[in-house]
N, C-alpha and C positions, 0 to 999 in steps of 0.2 A: 528474561524469560525463566520461569521456574522449571527445574528439571522434573522429569516424571517421578512423582513421589511414591514409588513402589520398590519393593525388593522382590526379585523374581527367583523362584526356587529352581534348583537343578532338577532334572528329571532322570529317573533311573534308566540306565542304558538298555535294560532288557525290555523297554517299551517298544523297541524296534524289532520286528520279526526278522529272522535270518533269511537270506536267500542264497541259493547255491548256483545260480546261473547268471549269465551276463545280460539277461533280459530285464534286470531290475531297472525300472524307468528312472531317468535322471531326476524327475520331480518327486521321488519317493519321500525325501525328507520333508517336503511341503505337503504332498497329497495325504500322507499319514501323520500329519502334525497332531500329536496328542495334546491334552490340555497342559501345555508347558508353562502357561503364565499364571499359575496359582499365586495369589498374593499372600505374602507372609506378614508384612507389616503395612498398616494403613496410616494415613495422616494422623498425627497427633494435634494438628491445628489446621486452620484454614487461612488462605491468603486474602488479605483485605487491603484496601488503600489506607495509608497511615501517614503520620507526620514525618516519619523517618525515611520515607521514600515512596515510590509508587506502589510497593507491596511490602507487607510485613507479616510475620507469622504470629498469630494469637492463639491461645488455647481454644480448642474446638470441643464441641459436645459429642456425646456418643451418637446422637442422631445425625450430626454432620458427617461423622466417619462412616456411618451406615449408608448414608446417601452417596457419599463419594465411592464407597465400595460398589454399590449398585450401578452407578454411572460408569465406573471403570470396567467392571465385568461385562456390561452390555457392549461397550466399545470393543473389548477384546473378543467377545463372541462374534461380533460382526467381522472383525479383522480375520479371525480364524476361518470363517466361512469363505470369505473372498479369497484367501490364500489357497484353500483347498480346491476351490473351483477355478483358480487361475484368472480371476476377474480383476479389472481395473478398479481403483478406489475412487478416483476423481471424476467429476463431471465437467462438461463443457461450460456450464453456467451453474454455479452453486449459490447464487444469490437467493434471498428470501422469497422473491416473487417468481423464481424459476419453476417450471412445471416438472423438471427432472434435475435434481441436484447431484446426481452421480450415485454410484452403487453404494458407497459407504453410508452417506446420509440418508438415502432412501431406505436402505436395509435397517438402519438404526430407527428410523421413523416407523417402519413396519413392525419392528420389535416392540417399540413403545406403544403402538396402537393395540397390541395384543397382551400387554402387561402393564397394569396400572402403576405398579411400583416403579417400573422403569420410566414410564411416561411422566411421573411426577418429578423426576430429577434430571431429565435429559432435554436436549435441544432448547426450546424457549423457556422451559421451566427450570433450567439449570442456573445456578449462580453465575455471575459474570465471569469470575476467575476460573470456575470449574468447567466452563464451556471450552477451555483450552484443550480438553481431552479430545474434542472432535476436530481439531485443526490438523492439517496435513503433517505438520512437523511432529506432533505427538504420535500420529498414526505411523509415521516412519520409524519413530523410536521403538514403538511396540513391535513392529515388523522386524526391526534389527535385533531386538531382544529375543524374539522367537528364533531367528536364524542363528544367533550366538548359542542359545541353549540347545538347539538341535545339533549344532556342530560339536558342542561340548559333550553331549550324550554319545555321539558317534566316537569321539576320541576316547572317552572313558570306557567304551565298550571293548575296544581291543587293547587298551592299556599300553604295555611295553612290548607288545608282539611285533614281529617283523611284518612289513607290509610292502605292497607294490602300488605303483601309481599309474593310472590310465588317463591320458590327456588327449584332447582334440580341440582344435580351434576352428572357428567359423565366423563369418561376418553376419551380424544380425540385420534386421530390417532398417535400422537407423544407420547402417554402414559402419558400425563400430566392431572392431575385432574383439571377439569374446573367446576366452579359453575355459573349457569345462574340465574339471578335475574330479576324478573318482578314486577311491581307495579300495584295494582288494587285500584281504587277509584271511587267516584261519582263526576262528573263534575257539573258545575253550572246549567246545563240544566237537571240534574237528570239522566244522562246516566251513566251506569257502563262502565268504561274505563280501559283498560289494556295497559300498556306500558312496553316494554322490556327496561330495564335500562342498563344492561351490563353483561359481563362475567368476573369473577374473577378467577385467577389461585390460587389454594390452594395446600399447601405442602402435606397435607394428608386430609382424610375425617372425622376426628374426630370432635365431636361437638364443641370443643373449637376452633379448626382451622377454622371451618365454621363460628362460631360466630365472630371471629376476622376479617375475610374477609368481613362479612356483615357490621360490625361497621366501617371498613375502607371505604367501599363504601358509607355508609350513611354520613360519615364525609366529604368526597370529594364532595358530591353533596348537602350538607347542609340540610340533612334530619334529623328530630328529632325523636328519639325513643319514646318520649312521645306521639307522634301522631300516632304511630303504633297501629292498632286495630285488626289485623288479621294476622295469619301465615298459609300458605298452603304448605305442603310438602307431600312426599310419605310416605310409611310405614316403611322405614328403621329405625333401632334402633338408629342410630346417629342423626336422625331427630326428631322422635317422642318419644324417650325414656323417661320414667317417672321420671328418676333420673338425668341423665346426658345428655339427648338429647338436640338438639338445641332449641326445643320448650320449654323445661323446663328452660333452661338458659335465654331465652328471657322473659319468664313470671315472673322470679324472679326479673327482672328489671322493667317490665311493666306488671302488672296484667291484664290490659285491652287488651293485645295482644293475643286474643283467638286463639287457634289452631283448624284448620279444616282439617281433613284428606281428601285426594283427593278421591272424591266419585267415579270417574271413575275407579280408581285403586281398591277401595273396591269392586265395582260391578264386575270387571274383576275377582278378586280372588274368590269372592263368586260363580260366575257362573262356574268357572273352578272346584271348590271344589264339587259343586252339580253334574256336569257332570261326574266327576270321580267316584262318588258313584252310578251312574246308569250304569249297566253292558253293555247294548246295546250301549249307547252313548259313553262310554269309549272305547269299542271295535271299534266303528266306527272311532273315531278320531285317535286311534292307527293305524288303517289300512290306514287312510289318510296320516299320518306322514310317514309310510313306503313307500307309493307311491311317495310322494314328495322326500324322500331321494334317492330312486332308480333312479328317473328321474333326480335329480339334482346333484348327486355326481360324475357323469361321464360326461366329455365333449362330448363323443360319444353319450351318451344317450340324452343329451340336443340337439345336432345337429339333431339326428334322430327325436326327438319330434318336433322340429321346421319345419323340412322337411314335416313330416306328417300333421302338422297343416296347413302349407302353401298350400299343395295339397288339403286338405279338404275345405279350404276357397275358393280357386279358383273354385273348383267344385260347391260349394254352390252358389257362385256369378253367375256362368254360368247357373245354373239351376233356378235362380231367387229366391232362398231361402234366400239369404242375399242381402241387399242393398249395393251399392257401392258409394263411395264419399270420400271427404277429411276428414281424421280423423277416418274413419271407418275401421274395420277389421285389427287393428294393431297387430303386433307380441306381444304375451303375454308370461309370464313365470309363473311357479308355485311358490307360495310364501310360505315360511315356517311359521308355527305358533309358538307362544311362550306364555307360561302361564301368563307372566307378561306384555305382550304387548297388549294394548287395540285393540280390534276388529281384532286381527291377525287371529284367527280361522275362523272368517267370511270371511276375505279377502282370506284365503287359499281356502275355499269352492267356493267362487266366481271365483277365477282363474281356478279351476278345471272345473267348469261349462262352463266358457267362452272358455276354450281350447278344450273340448271334445263335447260340444253342443253349438256351436256358433249360 
């Protein structure tokens, strides 16, 4: 298998706008993916079958290089779009006679249908060896290149500055333990900046396993533990344990890596504890939980609730009690509260108010 025959340029770090709050979405590095994959060098030859082996490199023409450039750029554009939208690449059936070959191939076909230059060199019109660009392995190579270049731009942005690390772990839908890592630092303009660095799969959630995953991530990205000045985790024992927690293991190697407990998590737990010790407030939230459970546990109850809500909204709009317009009077649902989820009790109350008193 021939490697992807391109050289990818680094992107300037200032392509990433600074943020000063912790509301920076984890997917920022992908959602704001700039044109990272500008091609610097193209093939000086084409792959063909030859006597020396299944493939050999022979001198190519300018036209062949132009066609390859067009084909590669079209594939990269499709990949960038799918990454920004968070869409899957593959389809259930990608055979030639399939009515839906998946997002990547269908998007590439759509692009070809609207551009004759792309149509002439992609899919069925591509040379046999150059059709490799459309296969999943090459797609993954391009995605990996985008991730590497994005991470490099983030690392270059803060250079040798001190930084802190924010870590949380959770189990995904495939029951794999995933650890999300973000960096926080002060840029040259004095702005507090947060960058999502990556997600690491961990075998288990023990402190030693998390520590090994963090060190591996630091090593791959050229980050020095000696420049770590802060750690931010939740209150789980494997994170903040006084003896064998991740915090303690890190501070043994770097005493300047001070641990800061998540204040939002602390505040949430404190408010819940205070509310439970107040009889009237505790009774109120217990009653709210019962209402949400009764309305949400049955599909029939949910359908009936939506029907009643729609009728009430129509009557209110007709009587002039509610304004009408784009984005107004949307269908809502009751949200469940959770003691460890920030602002969840507030959101539950707001959903009740919006539903019954629009």
